[in-house]
LUMMI-371707 format. One line per 5 residues: number of its first residue (from 1); for each residue y, x, z negated of N, C-alpha, C, CB. Coordinates in pm, whole numbers, plus 50000, padded with zeros to 5 digits. Atoms other than C-alpha are relative to their C-alpha. Glycine has a CB too. Layout:
NUM) Y X Z Y X Z Y X Z Y X Z | ...;
***
This chain:
1) 49886 50097 50028 50010 49977 49988 50113 50107 50005 49990 49910 49846 | 49907 49913 50013 50316 50132 50069 50116 49947 49945 50022 50058 50111 | 49863 50041 50093 50648 50091 49854 50107 50024 50068 50023 50075 49866 | 49891 49965 49901 50959 50033 50008 50085 50083 49893 50087 49858 50078 | 49949 49874 50064 51223 50279 49891 50103 49916 49884 50090 50121 50128;
6) 49886 50055 50109 51486 50162 49584 50140 49975 50091 50034 50131 49861 | 49847 50035 49920 51795 50182 49861 49968 49872 50070 50057 50126 50130 | 50057 50103 49897 51597 49952 50125 50020 49870 49901 49820 50032 50058 | 50016 50103 50101 51552 49696 49806 50152 49959 49964 49912 50056 49867 | 49868 50013 50035 51915 49733 49696 50057 49936 50136 50066 50144 49951;
11) 49938 50050 49885 52043 49660 50067 49923 49837 50036 49978 50123 50128 | 50031 50147 49985 51815 49365 50097 50030 49902 49895 49868 49985 50021 | 49952 50090 50081 51934 49213 49771 50151 49983 49999 49953 50029 49878 | 49869 50021 49973 52298 49289 49865 50014 49950 50125 50075 50107 49984 | 49965 50030 49857 52283 49201 50223 50064 49851 50045 49868 50020 50076;
16) 49964 50128 49979 52320 48836 50217 50163 49960 49909 49860 49911 49947 | 49884 50013 50084 52607 48839 49944 50106 50077 50055 49975 50041 49862 | 49902 49921 49935 52792 49097 50132 50049 49915 50127 49939 50145 50038 | 49966 50081 49874 52771 48873 50461 50078 49886 49963 49876 49950 50078 | 49928 50121 50073 52897 48577 50266 50155 50047 49969 49916 49958 49846;
21) 49838 49954 50038 53214 48786 50121 50076 50059 50155 49996 50157 49858 | 49948 49977 49897 53274 48896 50475 50061 49876 50101 49909 50075 50049 | 49984 50113 49927 53277 48559 50636 50084 49928 49903 49869 49930 50045 | 49855 50089 50112 53527 48404 50317 50100 50077 50053 50005 50018 49791 | 49866 49880 49973 53750 48739 50395 50047 49961 50140 49948 50190 50003;
26) 49961 50030 49874 53739 48628 50773 50100 49873 50006 49876 49980 50081 | 49933 50124 50001 53832 48274 50701 50124 49994 49903 49901 49895 49965 | 49901 50023 50100 54064 48334 50429 50149 50080 50066 49937 50068 49842 | 49872 49890 49909 54281 48611 50664 50040 49890 50094 49933 50171 50109 | 49915 50069 49903 54310 48336 50918 50054 49888 49935 49929 49959 50125;
31) 49903 50089 50083 54419 48082 50673 50104 50018 49971 49975 49974 49904 | 49856 49963 50036 54708 48278 50584 50095 50075 50097 49994 50083 49885 | 49940 49940 49930 54772 48488 50864 49993 49976 50164 49970 50109 49957 | 50039 50016 49870 54636 48318 51168 50104 49950 50063 49889 49923 50017 | 49903 50071 49906 54817 48144 51441 50025 49863 49933 49938 49981 50158;
36) 49997 50129 50053 54758 47814 51255 50005 50004 49809 49855 49924 50068 | 49962 49960 50116 54827 47986 50909 50091 49938 49903 50037 50097 50021 | 49895 50038 50077 55032 47926 50621 50149 50074 50033 49954 50025 49860 | 49858 49934 49934 55301 48192 50760 50031 49943 50108 50000 50147 50039 | 49953 50059 49877 55287 48024 51109 50046 49860 49940 49880 49994 50125;
41) 49945 50136 50039 55342 47664 50916 50141 50006 49948 49912 49935 49892 | 49865 49979 50035 55642 47814 50753 50089 50025 50134 50006 50122 49899 | 49950 49968 49879 55747 47911 51082 50021 49858 50092 49899 50107 50064 | 49994 50131 49940 55680 47572 51242 50112 49919 49903 49841 49929 50003 | 49908 50062 50075 55886 47415 50959 50145 50026 50005 49963 50017 49887;
46) 49906 49986 49979 56165 47613 51032 50073 49935 50147 49995 50115 49974 | 49993 50056 49880 56165 47524 51393 50022 49861 50037 49907 50030 50046 | 49992 50169 50029 56115 47145 51327 50152 49998 49975 49899 49929 49848 | 49876 50048 50065 56425 47141 51106 50125 50059 50113 50012 50069 49824 | 49904 49960 49894 56613 47344 51402 50045 49889 50091 49942 50106 50083;
51) 50005 50088 49885 56509 47092 51658 50031 49880 49974 49885 49995 50060 | 49975 50126 50005 56578 46782 51478 50180 50024 49953 49882 49916 49886 | 49853 49969 49982 56942 46919 51416 50037 50000 50110 50045 50107 49958 | 49960 50030 49895 56981 46951 51743 49973 49874 50086 49974 50087 50046 | 50039 50102 49934 56825 46643 51846 50113 49883 49932 49832 49978 49980;
56) 49894 50056 50037 57075 46490 51598 50144 49987 50060 50004 50044 49907 | 49858 49952 49904 57363 46658 51779 49999 49905 50124 49994 50183 50067 | 50010 50066 49900 57228 46526 52088 50027 49846 49987 49885 50031 50044 | 49980 50169 50008 57221 46148 51973 50151 50003 50015 49945 49910 49839 | 49865 50026 50032 57577 46193 51861 50088 50014 50158 50051 50118 49872;
61) 49943 49987 49870 57680 46325 52225 50001 49866 50049 49927 50097 50091 | 50079 50113 49928 57476 46038 52381 50086 49886 49949 49828 49985 49958 | 49910 50126 50002 57675 45787 52173 50154 50009 50021 49984 49937 49868 | 49856 49994 49936 57990 45957 52260 49997 49947 50138 50059 50149 50005 | 49995 50021 49851 57906 45901 52626 49960 49846 50029 49893 50106 50078;
66) 50005 50148 49994 57792 45556 52566 50129 49923 49972 49902 49954 49906 | 49879 50078 50039 58133 45470 52415 50083 50021 50149 50086 50068 49844 | 49909 49988 49880 58294 45629 52713 49951 49892 50121 49994 50165 50056 | 50064 50052 49906 58081 45436 52955 50065 49838 49962 49827 50038 49994 | 49960 50141 50048 58179 45095 52756 50158 50009 50030 49959 49967 49824;
71) 49844 50005 49976 58563 45218 52780 50032 49968 50137 50072 50135 49968 | 49969 49997 49830 58538 45208 53167 49905 49865 50045 49935 50177 50094 | 50045 50117 49925 58377 44870 53196 50126 49914 50079 49924 49904 49891 | 49906 50025 49928 58541 44708 53490 50076 49864 49953 49949 50001 50130 | 49948 50110 50068 58604 44377 53276 50108 50016 49921 49914 49948 49930;
76) 49892 49962 50084 58825 44531 53031 50023 50173 49983 49967 49929 49858 | 49993 49894 50023 58906 44886 53103 50079 50053 49893 50019 50038 50092 | 49927 49960 50075 59064 45105 52860 50122 50073 50071 49927 50068 49918 | 49920 49913 49891 59376 45247 53014 50005 50164 50000 50146 49958 49989 | 49988 49827 50037 59385 45588 52861 49884 50062 50083 49973 50046 49813;
81) 50077 49960 49932 59057 45632 52982 49957 50017 50149 49951 49964 49956 | 49971 49982 49839 59113 45519 53337 50118 50107 50039 50049 49846 50065 | 49903 49898 49967 59434 45759 53330 49896 50139 49996 50141 50001 49881 | 50081 49918 50017 59187 46021 53223 49934 50038 50125 49926 49961 49909 | 50084 50004 49886 58925 45961 53494 50073 50026 50129 49933 49874 50007;
86) 49911 49998 49864 59197 45937 53791 50059 50108 49986 50104 49888 50030 | 49958 49856 49983 59363 46283 53689 49867 50050 50034 50071 50077 49867 | 50123 49922 49961 59014 46422 53679 49991 49991 50177 49854 49925 49917 | 50052 50008 49849 58893 46295 54017 50115 50029 50121 49938 49842 50024 | 49866 49997 49903 59241 46303 54203 50074 50167 49990 50132 49861 49933;
91) 49981 49867 50031 59296 46651 54045 50169 50014 50002 49915 50098 50112 | 49874 50034 50010 59655 46539 53964 50004 50062 49803 50027 49803 50054 | 50005 49934 50185 59781 46724 53600 50162 50011 50027 49888 50207 49942 | 49872 49966 50015 60139 46784 53463 50017 50102 49993 50055 49960 49923 | 49973 49827 49991 60281 47137 53480 49975 50048 49880 50152 50055 50037;
96) 49997 49933 50126 60251 47180 53114 49832 49996 49961 50111 49915 49885 | 50087 50030 50036 59888 47091 53123 49865 50113 50047 50009 49869 50036 | 50081 49883 49957 59580 47331 53137 49839 49946 50026 50009 50123 49876 | 50112 50043 49968 59254 47208 53294 49852 50104 50003 50037 49946 50122 | 50094 49900 50006 58912 47357 53195 49873 49924 50003 50016 50092 49879;
101) 50128 50062 49965 58616 47211 53404 49892 50044 49921 49966 50021 50134 | 50153 50000 50062 58285 47152 53195 49918 49902 50017 49992 50010 49868 | 50057 50105 50000 58025 46965 53283 49924 49926 49880 49936 50021 50086 | 50016 50071 50136 57848 46727 53040 49870 50072 49953 49985 49822 50009 | 50092 49887 50086 57541 46918 53020 50007 50108 49940 49929 50042 50047;
106) 49968 49867 50000 57714 47227 52978 50072 49979 49846 50098 50057 50143 | 49944 50056 50145 57922 47053 52685 49908 49977 49885 50063 49866 50018 | 50089 50056 50099 57630 46882 52519 49931 50149 49946 49885 49876 50072 | 50077 49894 50072 57444 47218 52500 50075 50095 49924 49924 50075 50089 | 49923 49904 50066 57760 47423 52399 50033 49915 49874 50129 50057 50088;
111) 49990 50103 50100 57834 47113 52112 49902 50074 49951 49986 49842 50025 | 50138 50018 50088 57477 47147 51989 49939 50101 49972 49901 49926 50054 | 50055 49842 50034 57425 47519 52003 49862 50012 50058 49989 50037 49826 | 50151 49985 49907 57107 47485 52255 50015 50115 50099 49961 49851 50101 | 49999 49899 49908 57066 47794 52438 49911 49970 50121 49961 50121 49935;
116) 50084 50024 49894 56942 47786 52788 49902 50043 50027 50037 50012 50081 | 50150 49948 49957 56608 47973 52803 49915 49926 49895 49974 50181 49992 | 50089 50055 50081 56486 47744 52554 49900 49910 50057 50064 49941 49907;
***
């Protein structure tokens, strides 16, 4: 009968627990530092708060545009809004006025702090 060496017996007894510890370590590492871990969750929360702030700003811009559209209703147009629109479309201005053209989307992005590469 051959006897196994003490080293082999020790490795046989410690093999499964070592494997279990490695598997637990693997999952613990990914739970904390993985792409969906705790660290990434904090980043997701930060981005969510930033996007919600941008969304709220865009909603305010949308409400302003909706108000301007209502002021230009043909049944009861606001005289100041009509004057502004006519000046812009006909390119008429007083000598002491400065005109800076900004499109609606650029104005909204500028007002809400949205970068173009997002």
